C-alpha positions as CSV (number, residue, x, y, z in Angstrom):
1,M,0.0,0.0,0.0
2,H,2.8,2.4,1.0
3,A,4.8,1.5,-2.1
4,S,1.9,2.1,-4.4
5,L,1.1,5.5,-2.8
6,S,4.7,6.5,-3.1
7,K,4.9,5.6,-6.7
8,R,1.7,7.6,-7.5
9,L,3.0,10.6,-5.6
10,K,6.3,10.4,-7.5
11,E,4.5,10.2,-10.8
12,G,2.2,13.1,-9.9
13,G,5.2,15.2,-8.8
14,F,7.1,14.4,-12.0
15,L,4.1,15.5,-14.1
16,L,3.7,18.7,-12.1
17,L,7.3,19.7,-12.4
18,L,7.3,18.8,-16.1
19,A,4.3,21.1,-16.6
20,I,5.9,23.9,-14.6
21,G,9.1,23.6,-16.6
22,A,7.2,23.6,-19.8
23,Y,5.2,26.7,-18.7
24,F,8.3,28.6,-17.8
25,L,10.0,27.6,-21.0
26,M,6.9,28.8,-23.0
27,A,6.8,32.1,-21.1
28,L,10.6,32.7,-21.7
29,F,10.4,32.0,-25.4
30,S,7.3,34.3,-25.8
31,Y,8.8,37.1,-23.7
32,S,8.4,40.7,-24.9
33,P,9.6,43.8,-23.2
34,D,6.4,45.6,-24.0
35,D,4.3,43.2,-21.9
36,P,3.3,44.5,-18.4
37,S,5.6,43.0,-15.8
38,W,6.9,43.5,-12.3
39,V,10.1,45.2,-13.6
40,F,8.7,47.3,-16.5
41,E,5.7,49.4,-16.7
42,S,3.6,49.2,-19.9
43,A,0.5,51.0,-21.2
44,K,-0.8,47.7,-22.5
45,Q,-3.5,46.1,-20.4
46,H,-3.2,42.8,-22.1
47,A,0.1,40.7,-22.2
48,D,1.1,39.1,-25.5
49,N,3.1,36.4,-23.6
50,A,1.9,32.8,-24.1
51,G,1.7,32.4,-20.4
52,G,-0.4,35.4,-19.9
53,V,0.3,38.2,-17.4
54,A,1.8,35.6,-14.9
55,G,4.0,34.3,-17.6
56,A,5.2,37.8,-18.5
57,W,5.9,38.6,-14.9
58,A,7.8,35.2,-14.4
59,A,9.9,35.7,-17.6
60,S,10.7,39.3,-16.6
61,V,11.9,38.2,-13.1
62,L,13.9,35.2,-14.5
63,F,15.7,37.3,-17.1
64,M,16.4,40.1,-14.6
65,L,17.9,37.6,-12.1
66,F,19.6,35.1,-14.4
67,G,19.9,36.6,-17.9
68,K,20.2,34.1,-20.6
69,V,20.7,31.3,-18.1
70,A,16.9,31.6,-17.5
71,Y,16.3,29.3,-20.5
72,V,18.1,26.5,-18.6
73,F,16.0,27.0,-15.5
74,P,12.8,25.3,-16.7
75,L,14.8,22.4,-18.2
76,M,16.5,21.8,-14.8
77,I,13.1,21.8,-13.1
78,A,11.8,19.2,-15.5
79,W,15.0,17.1,-15.1
80,G,14.7,17.3,-11.4
81,G,11.2,15.9,-11.6
82,W,12.5,13.0,-13.8
83,L,15.2,12.2,-11.3
84,M,12.7,12.2,-8.4
85,F,10.4,9.9,-10.3
86,R,13.3,7.5,-11.0
87,E,14.3,7.1,-7.4
88,R,13.7,3.8,-5.7
89,D,11.8,3.8,-2.4
90,D,14.5,1.7,-0.7
91,Q,17.3,4.0,-1.8
92,Q,19.4,4.9,1.2
93,H,20.3,8.4,2.1
94,S,17.5,9.8,-0.2
95,V,17.3,13.0,1.9
96,Y,21.0,13.7,1.5
97,L,20.7,12.9,-2.2
98,R,17.9,15.5,-2.6
99,I,20.0,18.1,-0.7
100,A,23.0,17.4,-2.9
101,R,20.8,17.8,-5.9
102,W,19.5,21.2,-4.7
103,I,23.0,22.3,-4.0
104,G,24.0,21.2,-7.4
105,F,21.1,23.1,-8.9
106,V,22.1,26.3,-7.1
107,L,25.8,25.9,-8.1
108,T,24.9,25.3,-11.7
109,V,22.6,28.3,-12.0
110,L,24.9,30.7,-10.2
111,S,28.1,29.6,-11.9
112,A,26.4,29.7,-15.3
113,T,25.1,33.2,-14.8
114,A,28.5,34.5,-13.7
115,L,30.2,32.9,-16.7
116,A,27.6,34.4,-19.0
117,S,28.3,37.8,-17.6
118,L,32.1,37.4,-18.0
119,R,32.2,35.9,-21.5
120,M,28.9,37.2,-23.1
121,G,28.9,40.9,-22.0
122,G,27.9,43.4,-24.6
123,V,26.3,40.9,-27.0
124,D,22.8,40.8,-25.5
125,S,19.8,43.1,-25.5
126,L,18.6,42.2,-22.0
127,P,18.6,45.2,-19.7
128,E,20.6,43.4,-17.0
129,G,23.0,41.7,-19.3
130,P,23.4,38.0,-20.3
131,G,24.0,36.9,-16.7
132,G,21.4,39.1,-15.0
133,I,21.8,40.7,-11.6
134,T,23.1,37.5,-10.1
135,G,25.7,37.0,-12.7
136,D,27.0,40.6,-12.6
137,L,27.2,40.4,-8.8
138,I,29.1,37.1,-8.7
139,S,31.4,37.9,-11.6
140,S,32.4,41.3,-10.3
141,S,33.2,39.8,-6.9
142,G,35.2,37.0,-8.4
143,T,37.2,39.2,-10.7
144,A,38.0,41.5,-7.9
145,V,39.6,38.7,-5.9
146,L,40.9,36.2,-8.6
147,N,41.1,38.3,-11.7
148,E,39.2,37.2,-14.8
149,A,41.2,34.0,-15.6
150,G,41.1,32.7,-12.0
151,A,37.4,33.6,-11.8
152,I,36.6,31.7,-15.0
153,L,38.6,28.6,-13.8
154,L,36.7,28.6,-10.5
155,L,33.3,29.1,-12.1
156,L,33.9,26.3,-14.6
157,T,34.9,24.0,-11.8
158,L,31.7,25.0,-9.8
159,L,29.6,24.5,-13.0
160,L,31.0,20.9,-13.5
161,V,30.5,20.1,-9.8
162,G,27.0,21.5,-9.8
163,I,26.0,19.4,-12.9
164,T,27.5,16.3,-11.3
165,L,25.6,16.8,-8.1
166,F,22.3,17.7,-9.8
167,A,22.2,15.3,-12.7
168,G,24.5,12.6,-11.5
169,V,26.8,13.0,-14.5
170,S,30.3,11.4,-14.2
171,W,32.6,13.5,-16.3
172,L,35.2,10.7,-16.3
173,A,32.6,8.4,-17.8
174,V,31.7,11.2,-20.3
175,M,35.3,11.6,-21.3
176,D,35.6,7.8,-21.6
177,G,32.5,7.7,-23.7
178,V,33.6,10.6,-25.9
179,G,37.1,9.1,-26.3
180,G,35.6,5.7,-27.2
181,F,33.3,7.4,-29.7
182,L,36.1,9.3,-31.3
183,L,38.3,6.2,-31.3
184,N,35.5,4.2,-32.9
185,V,35.0,7.0,-35.5
186,W,38.8,7.0,-36.1
187,R,38.9,3.3,-36.6
188,Q,35.9,3.3,-38.9
189,G,37.5,6.1,-40.8
190,V,40.8,4.3,-41.1
191,G,39.0,1.1,-42.0
192,L,37.0,2.9,-44.7
193,L,40.2,4.6,-46.1
194,G,42.0,1.2,-45.9
195,S,39.1,-0.6,-47.7
196,L,39.1,2.1,-50.3
197,A,42.8,1.8,-50.7
198,E,42.5,-2.0,-51.0
199,K,39.8,-1.7,-53.6
200,R,41.9,0.7,-55.6
201,Q,44.9,-1.6,-55.2
202,A,42.8,-4.7,-56.1
203,S,41.5,-2.9,-59.1
204,R,45.0,-2.0,-60.1
205,M,46.3,-5.5,-59.5
206,K,43.3,-6.9,-61.4
207,Q,44.1,-4.7,-64.3
208,E,47.8,-5.6,-64.2
209,R,46.9,-9.3,-64.0
210,Q,44.6,-8.9,-67.0
211,E,47.4,-7.2,-68.9
212,V,49.9,-9.9,-67.9
213,V,47.4,-12.6,-68.9
214,K,46.8,-10.8,-72.2
215,K,50.5,-10.5,-72.8
216,E,51.1,-14.2,-71.8
217,K,48.3,-15.3,-74.2
218,Q,49.8,-13.2,-76.9
219,R,53.2,-14.6,-76.2
220,K,51.9,-18.1,-76.3
221,R,50.2,-17.4,-79.6
222,D,53.3,-15.9,-81.0
223,K,55.9,-18.4,-79.6
224,P,56.9,-21.2,-81.8
225,P,55.9,-24.7,-80.7
226,P,58.5,-26.8,-79.0
227,V,61.0,-28.6,-81.3
228,I,59.9,-32.2,-81.4
229,E,62.6,-34.4,-82.7
230,K,60.3,-37.3,-83.6
231,K,62.4,-38.7,-86.3
232,E,63.6,-42.2,-86.0
233,P,67.3,-42.1,-85.3
234,E,69.1,-43.2,-88.4
235,I,71.4,-46.0,-87.2
236,R,73.9,-46.2,-90.0
237,T,74.9,-49.7,-90.8
238,S,78.6,-50.6,-90.6
239,V,80.9,-51.7,-93.4
240,R,80.9,-55.2,-91.9
241,V,77.2,-55.6,-92.7
242,E,77.8,-54.7,-96.3
243,K,80.7,-57.2,-96.5
244,E,78.6,-60.0,-95.0
245,R,76.0,-59.5,-97.8
246,Q,78.6,-60.5,-100.3
247,M,79.2,-64.2,-100.9
248,T,82.6,-65.6,-99.9
249,L,84.2,-68.2,-102.2
250,L,87.0,-69.3,-99.8
251,E,86.5,-71.2,-96.5
252,P,87.7,-69.1,-93.6
253,E,90.3,-70.3,-91.2
254,P,88.9,-71.5,-87.8
255,N,89.0,-69.0,-85.0
256,T,89.7,-66.1,-87.4
257,E,86.3,-65.3,-88.7
258,L,83.7,-63.3,-86.7
259,P,80.2,-64.7,-86.4
260,P,77.8,-63.3,-89.0
261,L,75.4,-60.6,-87.9
262,G,72.6,-62.4,-89.7
263,L,72.3,-64.8,-86.8
264,L,70.7,-62.0,-84.8
265,D,67.0,-61.2,-85.0
266,P,66.3,-58.0,-87.0
267,P,64.6,-55.1,-85.1
268,Q,60.8,-54.7,-85.5
269,K,59.0,-51.4,-85.4
270,S,56.3,-51.3,-82.7
271,G,54.3,-48.4,-84.1
272,K,53.1,-47.3,-80.7
273,G,55.0,-44.0,-80.4
274,L,53.3,-40.7,-79.7
275,S,52.3,-38.4,-82.5
276,T,53.6,-34.8,-82.8
277,E,50.2,-33.5,-81.6
278,A,50.3,-35.7,-78.6
279,L,53.8,-34.6,-77.7
280,Q,52.8,-31.0,-78.0
281,A,49.8,-31.6,-75.8
282,L,52.0,-33.4,-73.2
283,S,54.4,-30.4,-73.4
284,G,51.6,-28.0,-72.5
285,Q,50.5,-30.3,-69.7
286,V,54.1,-30.3,-68.3
287,E,54.1,-26.5,-68.3
288,R,50.7,-26.3,-66.6
289,K,51.6,-28.7,-63.9
290,L,54.8,-26.9,-63.2
291,A,52.9,-23.6,-63.0
292,D,50.5,-25.2,-60.5
293,F,53.5,-25.8,-58.2
294,G,54.7,-22.2,-58.6
295,V,57.4,-22.9,-61.2
296,S,57.4,-20.9,-64.4
297,A,59.0,-22.9,-67.2
298,E,58.7,-23.3,-71.0
299,V,59.3,-26.5,-73.0
300,T,61.7,-25.6,-75.7
301,A,62.4,-29.1,-77.2
302,V,61.2,-32.6,-76.9
303,H,63.3,-35.7,-77.6
304,P,61.2,-39.0,-77.7
305,G,63.3,-42.1,-77.0
306,P,62.7,-45.8,-76.8
307,V,61.9,-45.8,-73.1
308,V,61.7,-42.2,-71.9
309,T,60.9,-38.8,-73.5
310,L,63.2,-35.9,-72.6
311,F,61.6,-32.5,-72.3
312,E,64.0,-29.5,-72.3
313,L,62.7,-26.8,-69.9
314,Q,63.8,-23.2,-70.0
315,L,63.2,-21.9,-66.4
316,A,62.2,-18.3,-65.6
317,P,65.0,-16.1,-64.4
318,G,65.7,-16.6,-60.8
319,T,64.2,-20.1,-60.6
320,K,66.5,-22.8,-59.2
321,A,66.8,-26.2,-60.8
322,S,66.7,-27.8,-57.3
323,K,63.1,-26.5,-57.0
324,V,62.1,-28.7,-59.9
325,T,64.2,-31.6,-58.5
326,N,62.3,-31.4,-55.2
327,L,59.0,-31.6,-57.1
328,S,59.9,-34.8,-59.0
329,K,57.5,-37.0,-57.0
330,D,54.7,-34.5,-57.1
331,L,55.2,-34.1,-60.9
332,A,55.0,-37.9,-61.3
333,R,51.7,-38.0,-59.4
334,A,50.3,-35.0,-61.4
335,L,51.3,-36.5,-64.7
336,S,50.1,-40.0,-63.7
337,V,53.5,-41.7,-64.4
338,V,55.6,-44.0,-62.3
339,S,58.5,-41.6,-61.9
340,V,60.1,-38.4,-63.2
341,R,63.8,-37.8,-63.4
342,V,65.2,-34.3,-63.5
343,V,68.5,-33.6,-65.4
344,E,69.7,-30.4,-63.7
345,V,72.6,-29.9,-66.1
346,I,72.7,-30.5,-69.9
347,P,76.2,-29.8,-71.2
348,G,76.3,-27.0,-73.7
349,K,72.7,-25.8,-73.0
350,T,71.0,-23.4,-70.5
351,V,68.0,-25.7,-70.1
352,I,67.3,-28.5,-67.7
353,G,65.9,-31.9,-68.7
354,L,62.8,-33.7,-67.6
355,E,62.6,-37.4,-68.4
356,I,59.1,-38.9,-68.4
357,P,58.7,-42.6,-69.1
358,N,56.8,-43.6,-72.2
359,E,53.5,-45.4,-72.0
360,Y,54.8,-48.1,-74.3
361,R,58.4,-49.1,-73.9
362,E,60.1,-49.9,-77.2
363,M,62.1,-53.1,-77.5
364,V,65.8,-52.4,-78.0
365,H,67.4,-55.1,-80.1
366,L,71.1,-56.0,-79.8
367,S,71.4,-56.3,-83.6
368,E,70.7,-52.6,-84.0
369,T,73.7,-51.7,-81.8
370,L,76.0,-54.4,-83.3
371,R,75.1,-53.2,-86.9
372,S,75.7,-49.6,-86.0
373,E,78.6,-47.4,-87.2
374,P,79.8,-46.5,-83.6
375,Y,80.2,-50.2,-82.8
376,D,82.0,-50.9,-86.0
377,R,84.2,-47.8,-85.8
378,S,85.5,-48.7,-82.3
379,K,89.0,-50.2,-82.6
380,S,89.1,-51.8,-79.2
381,P,88.5,-55.6,-79.1
382,L,86.8,-55.0,-75.8
383,T,83.9,-52.9,-77.1
384,L,80.7,-53.4,-75.3
385,A,77.2,-52.7,-76.8
386,L,75.2,-51.2,-73.9
387,G,72.0,-50.4,-75.9
388,K,70.5,-46.9,-76.7
389,D,70.5,-43.6,-75.0
390,I,67.3,-41.6,-74.3
391,V,67.0,-40.3,-77.8
392,G,67.6,-43.7,-79.4
393,E,71.3,-43.4,-80.4
394,P,73.5,-46.5,-80.0
395,V,75.7,-46.5,-76.9
396,V,79.0,-48.4,-76.9
397,A,81.8,-48.5,-74.3
398,D,85.3,-49.8,-74.0
399,L,85.9,-52.3,-71.3
400,A,89.7,-51.6,-71.4
401,K,89.0,-48.1,-70.1
402,M,86.6,-49.1,-67.4
403,P,88.7,-51.5,-66.7
404,H,86.3,-53.7,-64.7
405,A,82.6,-53.6,-64.4
406,L,80.2,-54.5,-61.6
407,I,76.5,-55.2,-62.5
408,A,73.8,-55.4,-59.9
409,G,70.0,-55.9,-60.1
410,T,67.2,-58.0,-58.6
411,T,65.9,-61.1,-60.4
412,G,64.0,-60.0,-63.5
413,S,65.5,-56.5,-63.7
414,G,67.5,-57.2,-66.8
415,K,70.9,-58.0,-65.3
416,S,71.4,-61.3,-67.1
417,V,70.3,-59.7,-70.4
418,A,72.9,-57.1,-70.0
419,V,75.6,-59.7,-69.2
420,N,74.7,-61.7,-72.3
421,A,74.7,-58.6,-74.5
422,M,78.2,-57.7,-73.2
423,I,79.4,-61.2,-74.0
424,L,77.9,-61.2,-77.5
425,S,79.5,-57.8,-78.0
426,L,82.9,-59.2,-77.3
427,V,82.3,-62.3,-79.4
428,Y,81.1,-60.3,-82.4
429,K,84.0,-57.8,-82.1
430,A,87.1,-59.9,-81.6
431,T,88.3,-63.3,-82.7
432,A,89.5,-66.0,-80.4
433,E,93.1,-64.9,-81.0
434,E,92.3,-61.4,-79.7
435,I,90.2,-62.2,-76.7
436,R,89.6,-65.2,-74.4
437,L,86.8,-65.7,-71.9
438,I,86.6,-67.4,-68.6
439,M,83.0,-67.9,-67.5
440,I,82.0,-68.7,-64.0
441,D,78.3,-69.7,-63.6
442,P,77.2,-70.8,-60.2
443,K,73.6,-71.2,-61.4
444,M,74.8,-73.6,-64.2
445,L,72.1,-72.1,-66.6
446,E,72.9,-68.6,-67.7
447,L,76.3,-69.1,-69.3
448,S,76.1,-72.8,-70.3
449,V,74.8,-71.8,-73.8
450,Y,78.3,-70.5,-74.6
451,E,79.9,-73.9,-74.1
452,G,82.1,-74.8,-77.0
453,I,82.7,-71.4,-78.6
454,P,86.3,-70.8,-79.6
455,H,86.7,-67.8,-77.3
456,L,86.5,-69.9,-74.1
457,L,89.8,-70.4,-72.4
458,T,88.3,-73.2,-70.3
459,P,84.9,-74.8,-70.2
460,V,82.2,-72.9,-68.3
461,V,83.1,-73.2,-64.6
462,T,80.2,-74.3,-62.4
463,D,82.0,-75.7,-59.4
464,M,83.0,-72.9,-57.0
465,K,86.2,-74.7,-55.9
466,E,87.3,-74.8,-59.5
467,A,86.3,-71.1,-59.8
468,A,88.9,-70.3,-57.1
469,N,91.5,-72.3,-59.2
470,A,90.5,-70.4,-62.3
471,L,91.0,-67.1,-60.6
472,R,94.3,-68.2,-59.1
473,W,95.5,-69.1,-62.6
474,C,94.4,-65.6,-63.8
475,V,96.6,-64.1,-61.1
476,A,99.6,-66.2,-62.1
477,E,99.0,-65.3,-65.8
478,M,98.9,-61.7,-64.8
479,E,102.2,-62.0,-63.1
480,R,103.7,-63.8,-66.1
481,R,102.5,-61.1,-68.4
482,Y,104.0,-58.4,-66.3
483,R,107.3,-60.1,-66.4
484,L,107.1,-60.4,-70.1
485,M,106.2,-56.7,-70.5
486,A,109.0,-55.7,-68.2
487,A,111.5,-57.7,-70.2
488,L,110.3,-56.0,-73.4
489,G,110.1,-52.6,-71.9
490,V,106.5,-51.9,-72.7
491,R,103.7,-50.6,-70.3
492,N,100.7,-52.5,-71.4
493,I,99.4,-55.4,-73.5
494,A,98.7,-53.2,-76.5
495,G,102.4,-52.1,-76.6
496,Y,103.5,-55.7,-76.1
497,N,101.4,-57.1,-79.0
498,K,102.5,-54.3,-81.3
499,K,106.2,-54.9,-80.6
500,V,105.8,-58.6,-81.2
501,K,104.0,-58.1,-84.5
502,D,106.5,-55.5,-85.7
503,A,109.4,-57.9,-84.9
504,A,107.6,-60.8,-86.7
505,K,107.0,-58.6,-89.8
506,A,110.6,-57.5,-89.8
507,G,111.7,-61.2,-89.9
508,E,113.3,-60.9,-86.5
509,P,110.9,-62.6,-84.0
510,I,111.6,-62.0,-80.3
511,K,112.6,-65.0,-78.3
512,D,110.8,-65.8,-75.0
513,P,112.9,-64.2,-72.3
514,L,111.3,-66.3,-69.6
515,F,111.9,-69.6,-71.2
516,K,114.2,-71.9,-69.1
517,R,116.4,-74.2,-71.3
518,E,116.8,-77.5,-69.6
519,P,118.6,-80.4,-71.4
520,D,116.6,-83.4,-72.5
521,P,117.1,-86.2,-70.0
522,I,117.5,-88.7,-72.8
523,T,119.5,-87.0,-75.5
524,G,121.0,-84.2,-73.5
525,D,120.1,-81.6,-76.2
526,L,119.0,-78.2,-75.2
527,P,115.6,-77.2,-76.6
528,E,115.2,-74.2,-78.9
529,I,113.9,-71.0,-77.3
530,P,110.4,-70.4,-78.7
531,D,109.4,-67.1,-80.4
532,L,107.0,-64.8,-78.6
533,K,103.4,-64.6,-79.9
534,T,100.7,-62.0,-79.3
535,I,98.7,-62.6,-76.2
536,P,94.9,-62.2,-76.1
537,Y,92.9,-60.2,-73.7
538,I,91.2,-62.2,-70.9
539,V,87.8,-61.3,-69.7
540,V,86.5,-63.1,-66.6
541,V,82.7,-63.2,-66.4
542,I,81.1,-64.2,-63.1
543,D,77.4,-64.4,-63.3
544,E,76.4,-64.7,-59.6
545,F,79.1,-63.2,-57.6
546,A,77.2,-63.3,-54.3
547,D,76.8,-67.1,-54.5
548,M,80.5,-67.6,-55.1
549,M,81.4,-65.3,-52.2
550,M,79.2,-67.3,-49.9
551,V,80.9,-70.6,-50.9
552,V,84.6,-69.6,-51.1
553,G,84.6,-66.2,-49.5
554,K,87.9,-64.9,-48.5
555,K,90.0,-66.9,-51.0
556,V,88.1,-65.4,-53.9
557,E,88.0,-61.9,-52.4
558,E,91.8,-61.7,-52.2
559,L,92.2,-63.0,-55.8
560,I,89.6,-60.6,-57.2
561,A,91.1,-57.7,-55.3
562,R,94.5,-58.4,-56.8
563,L,93.1,-58.7,-60.3
564,A,91.1,-55.5,-59.9
565,Q,94.2,-53.6,-58.7
566,K,96.8,-54.8,-61.1
567,A,95.3,-56.7,-64.1
568,R,94.3,-53.8,-66.3
569,A,97.7,-53.3,-68.0
570,A,98.1,-57.1,-68.3
571,G,94.9,-57.3,-70.3
572,V,92.8,-59.2,-67.7
573,H,89.4,-57.6,-67.1
574,L,86.5,-58.6,-64.8
575,L,82.7,-58.6,-65.4
576,L,81.0,-59.3,-62.1
577,A,77.2,-59.6,-61.8
578,T,75.2,-60.0,-58.6
579,Q,71.6,-59.7,-57.5
580,R,72.4,-59.0,-53.9
581,P,74.8,-55.9,-53.7
582,S,75.2,-56.0,-50.0
583,V,78.4,-55.0,-48.1
584,D,79.3,-58.6,-47.3
585,V,79.4,-59.3,-51.1
586,I,80.7,-56.1,-52.5
587,T,83.4,-55.4,-49.9
588,G,85.2,-52.2,-49.6
589,L,88.4,-53.7,-51.0
590,I,86.6,-54.9,-54.2
591,K,84.4,-51.7,-54.5
592,A,87.4,-49.4,-54.3
593,N,89.1,-51.0,-57.3
594,I,86.0,-51.4,-59.6
595,P,85.0,-47.8,-60.5
596,T,82.5,-48.8,-63.2
597,R,79.2,-50.0,-61.6
598,I,76.0,-50.6,-63.5
599,A,72.8,-50.8,-61.3
600,F,69.4,-52.0,-62.4
601,Q,66.5,-52.1,-60.1
602,V,67.5,-53.2,-56.6
603,S,65.4,-54.3,-53.7
604,S,66.3,-51.5,-51.2
605,R,67.8,-48.1,-50.9
606,V,70.7,-49.5,-48.9
607,D,71.6,-51.8,-51.8
608,S,71.4,-48.8,-54.2
609,R,73.8,-46.8,-51.9
610,T,76.1,-49.8,-51.8
611,I,76.4,-50.1,-55.6
612,L,76.1,-46.5,-56.7
613,D,76.8,-44.5,-53.5
614,Q,73.5,-42.7,-54.0
């Protein structure tokens, strides 16, 4: 009951004060000096003020006392009514709060009138000035004691304190709010300017990109297509092939005639190569995939080969070749191929190479290489036909310059095919007088087909104990040849054979300096010293080196190490093949003396490092 009555009284008081404030405000705004009032006399009997005679009198008194500040007076009355209405009944110290508000009201009005008198004097038409009688009195007293600057500082302080007490305004909160507002405006302005700048920059970048794309399209339209060397490599046949086509009337002497090349199967064309249009499309795909990975490159030439196709890439300035190398696996995945090999340096060119495997592998026939001019032009009796390079040209090598070769690869990787191709290369290149073979075949299958050829120095060795004896004989033969070369004063087997041939042609054959003349036990006659003859090269072929190492181990390792170290000048060379290139098979002693190593696919990365060091 008490709460409801208090609420109604507050509401009634608020409405009453609001009406009083509105009446005073109406009277002040409709004030006219001609209206009859308490201050001025007028001949008019009727007031023009909107508040009537009472309003004219009230406005006259307020203007006389407070000057221009009188306009604030009704607003403060209405605001006080609103504060009274908003108070809670249980608010503590309500009496002290009301007293503080009245004090604030008085301080606000008095300080405002004094400030109006000090700062607005001479600019108002009111008879008592802009601050009224009250303002003139306070301002004159303040300036007499504090001068004008001190009086203004004091009056501003009292004005702020009065507003705080009356209206409950926190100036710190006001400054915080104003600062937050200004900061928010600043941020929005900066953000707006930034967004405008970003839009301008984006528009400029878009225009630049469009220009770059336009120029790039124009460049691609104008640039010539990559040079595609799709011609079949012309493997020129040798003079030997032409001679074999002619019929011979005389029977050749045994062991002096080379086997005819007609025994080998002729090459057959597969017809599954890519067309020029397909290679151009693949070139564009390579450029696009590299661009997807952030590498700008241009395909300048394409070299299709029997197994892989080589793309020559011209990298953009500042692009490292190692960046393309690191992307090899990603490129293989993107191009849907098994692997991609990057050739970082191509001698004589500023481009890098990208080798991509062909979808259809072309069969490489041995007859193509043996019929080729590079094989026939090679003067060495130890010429090996290794196949074709990536562009389809025949590749031959000289075993005398290697001088030993180690071949490794898992079962089915092509290791035995390579060994057989090398053996046939030797057989087709040199006669049995120029080269002799010692074959060791632990598997008893791979090399048994060569049984009975005139080049064999001994039947194919299949027993590993006999293999150790064969290697021991090779070491003894090497030592004997070194003694012969030392006696003749030559440095290698080629010089030895040349000197022996020259002496025989001159009719003065060289006698064997190592021959020991012992009298015949029956007749007592001394035998005649034999003439020296040319000595052939000896090639030791071991098909499965790992199996032999497991059986006869250390004995064979020492013999092979001695041959690898010293046998080159004596004309003894090694061809070792193994499918398990582990460190217990290819020991450090053997590996250090066999610099030429050929690796096919191996079973692990460790085996690859063992054979290739990478």
